[in-house]
N, C-alpha and C positions, 0 to 999 in steps of 0.2 A: 448639605443636609441639616435637617434640626432632629436631637434627642426626644424627640418629643413623638407619640405615635399618631399617625396623619388621621382626622376623624372622619373621612368621606370613606374611610377602610373598614369593611368589620371586623371584628373582633375574631379570628382563627377560633380561639380555643368556644367562645359563643357559640361557635356557628356549629361546631364539634360538639357539644355540652347538650345543643337543643336538637340536634337531627340525631335520631336512635339510629340510623343503617352507619351513619360515619362514628357514631360511639363505638358499636358492634362490631367495626372495625379496627380499630384502635386498639380496644380489647383482644380482639387475637391473632393483631399482628404482633402483641407482645409474647401472646401463649408460641406463637411462630418461630421468632425468635429462641426462644427455650429448644424449642425440637430444632432449627438450625442448628443450634450450640452442641446439642447432644449428637445428631450425625455429625458434623464438623468432629466433637471428638473419636467419636468411633471410627470416622475414614483416618485420621491422624495414627489410631492405635493398628489399624486395616494396614498402614504404609509401612508404621516401624516392624510389623511381622514380614510382610515381603522385605522389607529391608535386610531383616535378619538373616532372610531364609536363601535370599539370592547372595549376602555374606560365608554363608553353609555351600552353598551349592559351589563358590568361587572357590573356600576353600576343598572341599568334594575335590575338585578340577585341578586343583594345586595336590593331591595328592596323589589322583590317577596319573599322574605325567609322572610322578618321581617316580610308582609302581610299572607307569609304562617302560621308564628308563633303565631299572634293575631287570625287566624282565628280557630287556635290548639284550643287558649286559651278559644274562645267562643266554643267551640265543650264540652272542659272540664265542662266550666262555664256551658253552657245550658243542658248537657246530650245527644243533641240529634243535626242532623245539624237545623242550624239555615236558615229561607229564607236572601236572598241577601237583600233586600228591607226591609228589620226590623233592622237588626242587623248593625250597625255603627264600622265597622275593618279597 
């Protein structure tokens, strides 16, 4: 393979510059890339928010389980279901 371009094949840049339709498509693809980049950034921040929400829900689940264990201990201690306003759990 030689490093010199083949003279029988037309230069792609010249074809794009001479064809208005291809020129417009090349220009619009640049703006589409910008829009795609913005959309990807927004998707990334949305996924971060979802990840944070899942972490909070996991922490809440742990707290609920701890509260449930305390409530079961009160059931064992009292022998009956305590009133919520009378027991601190």
